[in-house]
C-alpha positions as CSV (number, residue, x, y, z in Angstrom):
1,X,25.1,35.8,-1.6
2,X,26.0,32.3,-0.2
3,X,27.4,29.7,-2.5
4,X,24.7,27.1,-1.7
5,X,26.7,24.8,0.5
6,X,24.6,25.8,3.5
7,X,21.4,24.9,1.7
8,X,22.7,21.6,0.5
9,X,23.9,20.8,4.0
10,X,20.5,21.7,5.4
11,X,18.8,19.7,2.7
12,X,20.9,16.7,3.6
13,X,20.2,17.0,7.3
14,X,16.4,17.3,6.6
15,X,16.6,14.3,4.4
16,X,18.3,12.3,7.1
17,X,15.7,13.4,9.6
18,X,12.9,12.5,7.2
19,X,14.3,9.0,6.8
20,X,14.7,8.5,10.5
21,X,11.2,9.8,11.1
22,X,9.8,7.4,8.5
23,X,11.3,4.5,10.5
24,X,10.0,5.9,13.8
25,X,6.5,6.4,12.3
26,X,6.4,2.9,10.9
27,X,7.3,1.5,14.3
28,X,4.6,3.6,16.1
29,X,1.9,3.3,13.5
30,X,-0.8,0.6,14.1
31,X,-1.5,-1.7,11.1
32,X,-4.8,-0.2,10.3
33,X,-3.3,3.3,9.9
34,X,-0.2,2.1,8.0
35,X,-1.7,3.2,4.6
36,X,-1.5,6.8,5.9
37,X,2.0,6.6,7.2
38,X,3.4,9.0,4.5
39,X,0.9,11.6,5.7
40,X,1.9,11.1,9.3
41,X,5.6,11.4,8.4
42,X,4.8,14.7,6.7
43,X,3.0,15.9,9.8
44,X,6.0,14.9,11.9
45,X,8.3,16.7,9.5
46,X,6.2,19.9,9.8
47,X,6.5,19.6,13.6
48,X,10.3,19.2,13.3
49,X,10.4,22.2,11.0
50,X,8.4,24.3,13.6
51,X,10.7,23.2,16.3
52,X,13.8,24.0,14.2
53,X,12.3,27.5,13.5
54,X,11.8,28.2,17.2
55,X,15.2,27.0,18.2
56,X,17.0,28.8,15.4
57,X,18.4,25.9,13.4
58,X,18.3,22.3,12.5
59,X,20.5,20.1,14.6
60,X,20.7,16.3,14.5
61,X,18.0,15.2,16.9
62,X,18.4,12.1,19.1
63,X,16.6,8.9,18.0
64,X,14.6,8.9,21.2
65,X,13.4,12.4,20.4
66,X,12.3,11.4,16.9
67,X,10.5,8.4,18.3
68,X,8.7,10.7,20.8
69,X,7.6,13.1,18.0
70,X,6.5,10.2,15.8
71,X,4.5,8.6,18.6
72,X,2.9,11.9,19.5
73,X,1.8,12.5,15.9
74,X,0.5,9.0,15.5
75,X,-1.5,9.3,18.8
76,X,-2.9,12.7,17.6
77,X,-4.0,11.1,14.3
78,X,-5.7,8.2,16.1
79,X,-7.5,10.7,18.4
80,X,-8.5,12.8,15.4
81,X,-9.9,9.8,13.6
82,X,-11.7,8.6,16.7
83,X,-13.4,11.9,17.3
84,X,-14.5,12.0,13.6
85,X,-16.0,8.4,13.9
86,X,-17.5,9.1,17.3
87,X,-19.3,12.1,16.0
88,X,-20.6,10.1,13.1
89,X,-21.9,7.3,15.3
90,X,-23.5,9.6,17.9
91,X,-25.3,11.9,15.5
92,X,-28.3,9.6,14.9
93,X,-27.6,9.0,11.3
94,X,-27.8,5.4,10.1
95,X,-24.6,3.6,9.5
96,X,-24.0,2.4,5.9
97,X,-25.2,-1.2,6.3
98,X,-25.1,-2.1,2.6
99,X,-23.1,-5.3,2.1
100,X,-20.5,-5.5,-0.7
101,X,-22.6,-7.9,-2.7
102,X,-26.3,-7.2,-3.5
103,X,-26.8,-10.5,-5.3
104,X,-29.3,-11.9,-2.7
105,X,-32.1,-9.5,-1.9
106,X,-33.2,-11.5,1.2
107,X,-29.7,-11.4,2.6
108,X,-29.5,-7.6,1.8
109,X,-32.7,-7.0,3.7
110,X,-31.5,-9.1,6.7
111,X,-28.2,-7.3,6.9
112,X,-29.8,-3.9,6.6
113,X,-32.2,-4.8,9.4
114,X,-29.3,-6.1,11.6
115,X,-27.3,-2.9,10.9
116,X,-30.2,-0.7,12.0
117,X,-30.7,-2.9,15.1
118,X,-27.0,-2.6,16.0
119,X,-27.1,1.2,15.7
120,X,-30.3,1.4,17.7
121,X,-28.9,-0.9,20.4
122,X,-25.6,1.0,20.5
123,X,-27.5,4.2,21.2
124,X,-29.0,2.5,24.3
125,X,-25.7,1.6,25.8
126,X,-24.0,3.7,28.4
127,X,-21.6,6.3,26.9
128,X,-18.4,4.6,28.0
129,X,-19.5,1.2,26.8
130,X,-20.9,2.5,23.5
131,X,-17.6,4.2,22.6
132,X,-15.6,1.1,23.4
133,X,-18.0,-1.3,21.6
134,X,-18.3,1.0,18.6
135,X,-14.5,1.3,18.1
136,X,-14.1,-2.5,18.7
137,X,-16.8,-3.3,16.1
138,X,-14.9,-1.0,13.6
139,X,-11.9,-3.3,14.0
140,X,-9.8,-1.6,16.6
141,X,-8.0,-3.9,19.1
142,X,-8.6,-3.5,22.8
143,X,-5.2,-1.9,23.4
144,X,-5.8,0.6,20.6
145,X,-9.2,1.5,22.0
146,X,-7.7,1.9,25.4
147,X,-5.0,4.2,24.1
148,X,-7.3,6.3,22.1
149,X,-9.8,6.8,25.0
150,X,-7.2,7.1,27.7
151,X,-8.5,4.0,29.6
152,X,-6.4,1.1,31.0
153,X,-6.5,-2.1,29.0
154,X,-8.3,-3.9,31.8
155,X,-11.0,-1.2,32.1
156,X,-11.4,-1.3,28.3
157,X,-11.7,-5.1,28.3
158,X,-14.4,-4.9,31.0
159,X,-16.3,-2.2,29.1
160,X,-16.1,-4.1,25.9
161,X,-17.3,-7.4,27.5
162,X,-20.2,-5.8,29.2
163,X,-21.1,-3.6,26.2
164,X,-21.1,-6.5,23.8
165,X,-23.1,-8.6,26.3
166,X,-25.7,-5.7,26.5
167,X,-25.6,-5.3,22.7
168,X,-26.4,-9.0,22.2
169,X,-29.2,-8.9,24.7
170,X,-30.7,-5.9,23.0
171,X,-30.5,-7.5,19.6
172,X,-32.0,-10.8,21.0
173,X,-35.0,-8.7,22.4
174,X,-35.5,-7.4,18.8
175,X,-35.3,-10.9,17.4
176,X,-32.0,-10.3,15.6
177,X,-28.9,-12.6,15.6
178,X,-25.5,-11.1,14.9
């Protein structure tokens, strides 16, 4: 039976890879996903373990390789979250439009009506514009939306501009002001 030196050496190498992956994920992770960076690091470690298992051992990977793995995992996570949000938007269910404070009933009624109006108008937009505008309204930047949808930044800017213009016109027709 081995004396344990191989296991401690392997543990040390994996710990080093984990630390380097953590830095790579922090670099690749957008600000809005940074709360989940530990989970993303764990996904990256699982991928590294799968690669090590296929290749027959754990070698010290190059920094560029670790960055590529981290970037790949982050992009996969963004796409996964986007698909989940897109499915929720497109299923016809009303978005939760309740404001944080319910102190003013008139304001609550107005914000609920506006939320329903936005959802209704979003459903009337063309698919590409709807996806871009929906993500943008959820707080994603134009470059993040472009990356998640596989569009160029310029195309995404045009779709966002046209989609928001269409959304405002639709809301104005309903007598609503954003």
